[in-house]
Backbone as numpy.savetxt, mean C-alpha at the origin, in Angstrom:
# Nx Ny Nz CAx CAy CAz Cx Cy Cz
2.24 -17.41 7.09 1.40 -16.21 7.09 2.28 -14.96 7.09
1.99 -14.03 6.18 2.85 -12.86 6.05 2.40 -11.72 6.98
1.08 -11.62 7.22 0.52 -10.59 8.10 -0.36 -11.27 9.13
-0.10 -11.00 10.41 -0.92 -11.61 11.47 -1.16 -10.59 12.58
-2.41 -10.16 12.70 -2.81 -9.25 13.77 -3.67 -10.02 14.77
-3.36 -9.85 16.06 -4.10 -10.54 17.11 -4.55 -9.54 18.17
-5.87 -9.47 18.36 -6.47 -8.60 19.40 -5.92 -7.17 19.35
-5.85 -6.62 18.16 -5.30 -5.26 17.99 -6.36 -4.22 18.33
-5.98 -3.32 19.22 -6.80 -2.16 19.58 -6.01 -0.90 19.26
-6.72 0.15 18.87 -6.07 1.43 18.64 -6.97 2.55 19.14
-6.40 3.38 20.02 -7.09 4.57 20.52 -6.20 5.78 20.31
-6.82 6.92 20.11 -6.07 8.17 20.00 -6.37 9.01 21.24
-5.32 9.56 21.83 -5.46 10.37 23.04 -5.34 11.84 22.67
-6.30 12.63 23.07 -6.25 14.09 22.88 -6.53 14.74 24.23
-5.45 15.16 24.89 -5.58 15.67 26.26 -6.01 14.54 27.17
-7.14 14.69 27.84 -7.65 13.64 28.72 -8.68 12.76 28.02
-8.94 13.08 26.75 -9.98 12.34 26.03 -9.37 11.22 25.20
-9.93 10.03 25.34 -9.45 8.87 24.59 -10.53 8.46 23.59
-10.13 8.35 22.31 -11.08 7.95 21.27 -10.67 6.59 20.71
-11.42 5.53 21.06 -11.10 4.22 20.50 -11.52 4.12 19.04
-10.64 3.55 18.21 -10.92 3.46 16.76 -11.01 2.00 16.32
-10.07 1.16 16.77 -10.08 -0.26 16.43 -10.32 -1.09 17.69
-11.12 -2.15 17.54 -11.50 -2.97 18.70 -11.19 -4.44 18.42
-10.20 -4.98 19.12 -9.91 -6.42 19.08 -9.87 -7.00 17.66
-9.09 -6.35 16.80 -8.96 -6.82 15.42 -8.01 -8.01 15.38
-8.49 -9.13 14.86 -7.64 -10.30 14.63 -7.85 -10.74 13.18
-6.76 -10.78 12.43 -6.86 -11.25 11.04 -5.50 -11.73 10.56
-5.52 -12.62 9.60 -4.29 -13.15 9.01 -4.36 -13.10 7.50
-3.24 -12.79 6.88 -3.15 -12.76 5.42 -1.95 -13.59 5.00
-2.19 -14.56 4.13 -1.12 -15.44 3.67 -0.29 -14.80 2.57
0.92 -15.26 2.44 1.80 -14.79 1.38 1.15 -15.09 0.03
1.13 -14.09 -0.85 0.57 -14.28 -2.19 -0.92 -14.05 -2.28
-1.56 -13.69 -1.17 -3.00 -13.43 -1.20 -3.28 -12.06 -1.83
-4.52 -11.89 -2.27 -5.02 -10.60 -2.77 -6.29 -10.32 -1.97
-6.16 -9.40 -1.02 -7.23 -9.16 -0.05 -7.71 -7.71 -0.15
-9.01 -7.52 -0.09 -9.58 -6.18 0.02 -10.11 -6.00 1.44
-9.79 -4.87 2.05 -10.37 -4.49 3.34 -11.39 -3.40 3.03
-12.65 -3.73 3.29 -13.73 -2.87 2.84 -14.53 -2.32 4.00
-14.84 -1.02 3.94 -15.64 -0.40 4.97 -16.00 1.01 4.58
-17.02 1.53 5.20 -17.46 2.90 4.93 -16.47 3.89 5.54
-16.63 5.16 5.18 -15.82 6.22 5.78 -16.05 6.22 7.29
-14.97 6.28 8.06 -15.08 6.28 9.51 -15.14 4.90 10.14
-14.97 3.85 9.31 -15.06 2.48 9.82 -13.79 2.03 10.53
-12.68 2.77 10.31 -11.41 2.39 10.91 -10.45 1.75 9.93
-10.84 1.67 8.64 -10.00 0.96 7.68 -8.68 1.68 7.41
-8.69 3.02 7.44 -7.43 3.76 7.22 -6.48 3.59 8.40
-7.03 3.57 9.61 -6.21 3.32 10.80 -5.61 1.92 10.73
-6.42 0.96 10.30 -5.92 -0.41 10.15 -4.83 -0.47 9.10
-5.01 0.26 7.99 -3.98 0.30 6.95 -2.67 0.87 7.48
-2.78 1.94 8.30 -1.57 2.55 8.86 -0.81 1.58 9.74
-1.54 0.73 10.47 -0.88 -0.26 11.32 -0.25 -1.36 10.47
-1.00 -1.87 9.49 -0.44 -2.91 8.60 0.79 -2.38 7.87
0.73 -1.09 7.48 1.83 -0.48 6.72 2.98 0.03 7.58
2.94 -0.24 8.90 3.99 0.18 9.83 4.16 1.70 9.85
3.05 2.41 9.60 3.05 3.87 9.73 2.62 4.26 11.15
2.03 3.30 11.86 1.54 3.53 13.22 1.59 2.20 13.97
1.54 2.28 15.28 1.53 1.06 16.09 0.21 0.95 16.85
-0.25 -0.29 17.10 -1.48 -0.43 17.88 -1.28 -0.02 19.34
-2.37 0.33 20.00 -2.32 0.65 21.43 -2.08 -0.63 22.24
-2.69 -1.72 21.78 -2.47 -3.04 22.40 -2.70 -4.12 21.37
-2.30 -5.34 21.70 -2.39 -6.45 20.76 -1.04 -6.72 20.13
-1.00 -7.65 19.18 0.27 -7.99 18.52 0.11 -7.91 17.00
1.21 -7.54 16.35 1.27 -7.51 14.90 2.58 -8.16 14.48
2.45 -9.31 13.79 3.62 -10.03 13.29 3.63 -9.92 11.77
4.69 -9.35 11.23 4.86 -9.16 9.79 6.09 -9.94 9.33
5.87 -10.88 8.41 6.99 -11.69 7.92 7.78 -12.32 9.07
7.06 -12.74 10.12 7.71 -13.41 11.24 8.33 -12.47 12.26
8.20 -11.14 12.05 8.80 -10.18 12.97 7.70 -9.51 13.79
7.91 -9.42 15.11 6.96 -8.73 15.97 7.20 -7.23 15.87
6.30 -6.54 15.20 6.47 -5.12 14.90 6.51 -4.27 16.16
5.86 -4.71 17.22 5.81 -3.89 18.44 7.18 -3.76 19.10
8.10 -4.66 18.74 9.46 -4.59 19.29 10.33 -3.59 18.53
9.83 -3.07 17.41 10.66 -2.27 16.53 10.64 -0.80 16.90
11.81 -0.17 16.71 11.92 1.28 16.90 11.55 1.97 15.58
11.43 3.30 15.63 11.01 4.07 14.45 11.91 3.83 13.24
13.23 3.75 13.47 14.16 3.54 12.36 13.93 2.18 11.71
13.68 1.15 12.56 13.42 -0.19 12.03 12.12 -0.20 11.23
11.12 0.55 11.72 9.83 0.62 11.02 10.03 1.28 9.65
10.89 2.29 9.61 11.17 2.97 8.33 11.84 2.00 7.35
12.74 1.16 7.86 13.40 0.17 7.00 12.40 -0.83 6.44
11.45 -1.25 7.27 10.42 -2.18 6.80 9.57 -1.53 5.70
9.20 -0.27 5.92 8.40 0.43 4.91 9.17 0.57 3.60
10.46 0.73 3.69 11.28 0.93 2.49 11.46 -0.37 1.71
11.68 -1.48 2.43 12.07 -2.73 1.77 10.96 -3.76 1.64
9.99 -3.75 2.54 9.03 -4.86 2.57 7.62 -4.47 2.14
7.32 -3.17 2.13 5.96 -2.73 1.80 6.00 -1.63 0.74
5.22 -1.82 -0.31 5.07 -0.77 -1.32 3.72 -0.10 -1.13
3.68 1.22 -1.16 2.45 1.97 -0.91 1.91 2.60 -2.19
0.59 2.47 -2.38 -0.09 3.15 -3.48 -1.26 3.91 -2.87
-1.31 5.24 -3.13 -2.33 6.08 -2.51 -3.32 6.60 -3.55
-4.48 7.02 -3.07 -5.54 7.53 -3.94 -5.05 8.72 -4.76
-4.28 9.62 -4.13 -3.87 10.85 -4.82 -2.44 10.76 -5.37
-1.94 9.54 -5.56 -0.67 9.23 -6.24 0.57 9.63 -5.42
0.57 10.83 -4.84 1.69 11.35 -4.06 3.02 11.33 -4.84
2.93 11.78 -6.08 4.14 11.94 -6.89 4.71 13.34 -6.67
6.01 13.48 -6.88 6.64 14.80 -6.81 6.34 15.55 -8.11
5.59 16.66 -8.04 5.13 17.31 -9.28 6.25 17.85 -10.16
7.37 18.24 -9.55 8.45 18.82 -10.34 9.39 17.80 -10.96
9.16 16.51 -10.65 10.05 15.46 -11.15 9.35 14.61 -12.20
10.12 14.12 -13.17 9.51 13.27 -14.19 9.26 11.86 -13.63
8.62 11.03 -14.45 8.24 9.68 -14.01 9.47 8.89 -13.54
10.54 8.95 -14.30 11.74 8.20 -13.95 12.29 8.62 -12.59
12.39 9.93 -12.36 12.94 10.41 -11.08 12.03 10.08 -9.90
10.71 10.08 -10.13 9.79 9.68 -9.07 10.01 8.22 -8.66
10.27 7.38 -9.64 10.47 5.95 -9.36 11.87 5.69 -8.78
12.81 6.56 -9.12 14.19 6.42 -8.60 14.28 6.62 -7.08
13.38 7.43 -6.53 13.50 7.85 -5.13 13.70 6.71 -4.12
12.83 5.67 -4.13 13.02 4.61 -3.13 14.37 3.90 -3.29
14.89 3.83 -4.52 16.20 3.20 -4.75 17.30 4.03 -4.10
17.12 5.34 -4.18 18.08 6.26 -3.56 18.09 6.06 -2.04
16.88 6.02 -1.45 16.77 5.81 0.01 17.33 4.46 0.43
17.18 3.46 -0.47 17.66 2.11 -0.15 19.16 1.96 -0.43
19.78 3.08 -0.86 21.22 3.10 -1.13 21.65 2.10 -2.21
20.77 1.93 -3.20 21.13 1.13 -4.38 22.20 1.92 -5.14
23.28 1.26 -5.60 24.34 1.99 -6.32 23.78 2.85 -7.46
24.29 4.07 -7.55 23.76 5.07 -8.48 23.71 4.55 -9.91
24.74 3.82 -10.34 24.79 3.37 -11.73 23.71 2.34 -12.06
23.12 1.71 -11.01 22.09 0.69 -11.25 20.67 1.27 -11.20
20.53 2.43 -10.56 19.18 2.95 -10.29 18.36 3.19 -11.56
18.96 3.85 -12.55 18.21 4.22 -13.74 17.67 3.00 -14.47
18.51 1.96 -14.57 18.10 0.73 -15.25 16.94 0.06 -14.51
17.03 -0.01 -13.18 15.97 -0.65 -12.39 14.67 0.13 -12.50
14.76 1.46 -12.38 13.57 2.31 -12.45 12.92 2.26 -13.84
13.77 2.23 -14.87 13.24 2.14 -16.25 12.47 0.83 -16.44
13.03 -0.27 -15.93 12.35 -1.57 -16.06 11.03 -1.57 -15.30
11.00 -0.90 -14.13 9.77 -0.83 -13.34 8.68 -0.08 -14.12
9.07 1.00 -14.80 8.09 1.76 -15.59 7.66 0.98 -16.84
8.58 0.25 -17.43 8.21 -0.59 -18.58 7.23 -1.67 -18.14
7.42 -2.19 -16.93 6.56 -3.24 -16.39 5.11 -2.78 -16.28
4.91 -1.47 -16.03 3.54 -0.95 -15.91 3.08 -0.26 -17.19
3.81 -0.49 -18.28 3.39 0.02 -19.58 3.71 1.48 -19.84
4.73 2.02 -19.15 5.06 3.43 -19.32 6.51 3.64 -19.77
7.03 2.67 -20.51 8.39 2.80 -21.00 8.61 3.99 -21.91
7.50 4.52 -22.49 7.61 5.67 -23.39 7.25 6.99 -22.69
7.16 6.96 -21.35 6.76 8.17 -20.61 7.78 8.54 -19.52
9.00 8.10 -19.68 10.02 8.27 -18.64 10.26 9.73 -18.28
10.22 10.60 -19.27 10.58 12.01 -19.02 9.36 12.91 -18.83
8.18 12.30 -18.76 6.96 13.09 -18.56 6.76 13.38 -17.08
6.39 14.62 -16.77 6.06 15.00 -15.40 4.58 14.67 -15.13
4.19 14.61 -13.84 2.80 14.24 -13.51 1.75 15.06 -14.24
2.01 16.38 -14.45 0.98 17.20 -15.11 0.91 16.93 -16.61
1.82 16.08 -17.11 1.78 15.69 -18.53 1.22 14.28 -18.70
0.75 13.71 -17.60 0.22 12.34 -17.61 -1.24 12.34 -17.19
-1.97 11.34 -17.66 -3.36 11.17 -17.20 -3.36 10.62 -15.77
-4.52 10.65 -15.13 -4.63 10.10 -13.78 -4.22 8.63 -13.73
-4.68 7.87 -14.70 -4.32 6.45 -14.74 -2.82 6.23 -14.90
-2.20 7.08 -15.74 -0.74 6.97 -15.92 0.00 7.37 -14.65
-0.49 8.41 -13.97 0.13 8.80 -12.69 0.07 7.65 -11.69
-1.07 6.96 -11.65 -1.18 5.84 -10.71 -0.25 4.70 -11.12
-0.02 4.52 -12.40 0.94 3.50 -12.85 2.36 3.86 -12.41
2.70 5.15 -12.50 4.02 5.60 -12.01 4.12 5.29 -10.51
3.03 5.58 -9.77 3.02 5.32 -8.33 3.19 3.83 -8.04
2.59 2.98 -8.86 2.73 1.52 -8.67 4.16 1.09 -8.98
4.74 1.65 -10.05 6.14 1.34 -10.38 7.05 1.74 -9.21
6.80 2.91 -8.64 7.59 3.37 -7.50 7.40 2.43 -6.30
6.16 2.00 -6.08 5.88 1.11 -4.94 6.58 -0.23 -5.09
6.75 -0.69 -6.34 7.28 -2.03 -6.57 8.79 -2.07 -6.84
9.42 -0.88 -6.94 10.80 -0.83 -7.44 11.81 -1.51 -6.51
11.51 -1.56 -5.21 12.42 -2.26 -4.27 12.01 -3.71 -4.02
11.13 -4.22 -4.90 10.64 -5.60 -4.79 10.09 -5.93 -3.40
9.12 -5.16 -2.91 8.54 -5.47 -1.61 7.71 -6.75 -1.69
7.50 -7.37 -0.53 6.66 -8.58 -0.53 5.19 -8.24 -0.45
4.87 -7.00 -0.04 3.47 -6.58 0.13 3.24 -5.26 -0.61
2.14 -5.21 -1.36 1.68 -3.95 -1.96 0.44 -3.53 -1.19
0.51 -2.36 -0.58 -0.58 -1.83 0.24 -1.20 -0.65 -0.50
-2.45 -0.81 -0.91 -3.09 0.20 -1.75 -4.29 0.81 -1.04
-4.29 2.13 -0.89 -5.36 2.84 -0.20 -6.25 3.55 -1.22
-7.45 3.02 -1.46 -8.38 3.59 -2.44 -7.66 3.87 -3.77
-7.01 2.86 -4.37 -6.13 3.13 -5.52 -6.84 3.64 -6.77
-8.16 3.45 -6.85 -8.89 3.92 -8.03 -9.79 5.12 -7.71
-9.69 5.64 -6.49 -10.60 6.68 -6.03 -10.57 7.95 -6.85
-9.42 8.28 -7.44 -9.30 9.53 -8.20 -9.35 9.28 -9.72
-9.75 8.06 -10.11 -9.68 7.70 -11.54 -11.07 7.47 -12.13
-11.17 7.66 -13.46 -12.40 7.28 -14.15 -12.49 5.76 -14.19
-13.66 5.25 -14.55 -13.88 3.80 -14.44 -12.96 2.99 -15.36
-12.67 3.49 -16.56 -11.80 2.76 -17.48 -10.37 2.67 -16.92
-9.85 3.80 -16.42 -8.51 3.80 -15.83 -8.47 2.91 -14.59
-9.56 2.95 -13.81 -9.64 2.10 -12.63 -9.55 0.62 -12.98
-10.23 0.23 -14.05 -10.19 -1.18 -14.49 -8.77 -1.56 -14.93
-8.08 -0.63 -15.59 -6.71 -0.90 -16.03 -5.78 -1.10 -14.82
-5.98 -0.31 -13.77 -5.18 -0.47 -12.55 -5.49 -1.82 -11.90
-6.77 -2.22 -11.91 -7.15 -3.53 -11.35 -6.52 -4.67 -12.15
-6.45 -4.50 -13.48 -5.78 -5.52 -14.31 -4.31 -5.63 -13.94
-3.69 -4.48 -13.67 -2.28 -4.46 -13.30 -2.07 -5.14 -11.94
-2.96 -4.88 -10.99 -2.88 -5.54 -9.68 -3.00 -7.06 -9.84
-3.91 -7.48 -10.72 -4.10 -8.93 -10.95 -2.80 -9.55 -11.47
-2.14 -8.86 -12.40 -0.87 -9.36 -12.95 0.19 -9.46 -11.84
0.30 -8.40 -11.03 1.30 -8.40 -9.96 1.03 -9.52 -8.96
-0.25 -9.73 -8.65 -0.60 -10.81 -7.72 -0.26 -12.17 -8.31
-0.49 -12.33 -9.61 -0.16 -13.60 -10.27 1.35 -13.84 -10.28
2.13 -12.74 -10.18 3.59 -12.86 -10.10 4.05 -13.15 -8.66
3.11 -13.18 -7.72 3.46 -13.55 -6.35 3.42 -12.43 -5.33
3.04 -11.22 -5.75 2.98 -10.09 -4.82 1.72 -10.21 -3.95
1.89 -10.07 -2.64 0.75 -10.02 -1.73 0.15 -8.62 -1.81
-1.15 -8.55 -2.08 -1.81 -7.25 -2.22 -2.88 -7.09 -1.15
-2.79 -5.96 -0.43 -3.83 -5.59 0.53 -4.38 -4.25 0.06
-5.66 -4.24 -0.28 -6.28 -3.06 -0.87 -7.40 -2.55 0.04
-7.32 -1.26 0.37 -8.36 -0.61 1.17 -9.34 0.07 0.23
-10.63 -0.20 0.38 -11.61 0.42 -0.51 -12.99 0.49 0.15
-13.82 1.39 -0.34 -15.22 1.42 0.09 -16.13 1.04 -1.08
-15.52 0.70 -2.23 -16.30 0.42 -3.43 -16.44 -1.09 -3.65
-17.67 -1.62 -3.62 -17.87 -3.07 -3.79 -17.32 -3.61 -5.11
-17.47 -2.84 -6.22 -17.01 -3.36 -7.51 -15.48 -3.44 -7.58
-14.80 -2.56 -6.84 -13.33 -2.63 -6.78 -12.90 -3.78 -5.85
-13.57 -3.89 -4.72 -13.26 -4.98 -3.77 -13.44 -6.35 -4.42
-14.38 -6.43 -5.36 -14.69 -7.71 -6.02 -13.51 -8.26 -6.83
-12.53 -7.41 -7.16 -11.35 -7.88 -7.89 -10.43 -8.71 -6.99
-10.52 -8.51 -5.69 -9.68 -9.26 -4.76 -10.20 -10.69 -4.64
-9.36 -11.58 -4.11 -9.76 -12.98 -3.94 -10.44 -13.20 -2.59
-10.30 -12.23 -1.70 -10.97 -12.32 -0.40 -11.27 -10.92 0.09
-12.44 -10.74 0.71 -12.84 -9.43 1.22 -13.00 -9.51 2.73
-12.34 -8.60 3.44 -12.50 -8.46 4.89 -13.32 -7.20 5.13
-14.46 -7.35 5.79 -15.32 -6.19 6.05 -15.01 -5.63 7.44
-14.93 -4.31 7.52 -14.71 -3.65 8.81 -15.81 -2.61 9.01
-16.36 -2.61 10.23 -17.44 -1.67 10.57 -17.26 -1.23 12.01
-17.31 0.08 12.23 -17.16 0.63 13.57 -15.93 0.06 14.30
-14.84 -0.09 13.55 -13.59 -0.52 14.15 -13.49 -2.01 14.46
-14.44 -2.79 13.95 -14.41 -4.24 14.19 -14.49 -4.99 12.86
-13.79 -6.13 12.80 -13.88 -7.00 11.62 -15.19 -7.78 11.72
-16.00 -7.69 10.64 -17.28 -8.41 10.65 -17.34 -9.39 9.50
-16.17 -9.89 9.09 -16.06 -10.78 7.93 -16.99 -11.98 8.08
């Protein structure tokens, strides 16, 4: 099992006020699975994504990722996990507007201290993999929304993470572009990438092989 959460709770403290968001979440995801976590706005799915993505820690419970107990990790270790083991795809792409597609994809390689002479070749192959080999020098404002999301996926996958974590990946796209992104996710999953997708859209969730429903901070699968 690549992801294992047991009795995970998460509360946010603001002064003396405590706001519970997640309640006793227990779930497991196997290596190579394609899972959608589905819930309405305010259901706690984004908080759950932040914990799975090592962007936040639970208030209590355990989270084991790839056999490692995440609660034992310091911030620097969590950053290393995010860099090497998890690729992130966001609804609004989060590309650097002043940089072209190639330079956006190069960034994680730079952080991972991949030798400079190898970076361009690796990033170019990542963009070719998502069908953008002819758009290397285009900046985000010269690309369609679907193409921007493809650049974001290339960036997420460039360090060969074992998990692709996607937060509403089609939320900013038209339906045709959204379907193309879903086709790309299917291909990546068939190549062995574990995909965890956060969505509130039933038709997008239906592309996954398993759906986990979350409501009011609880798994109701």
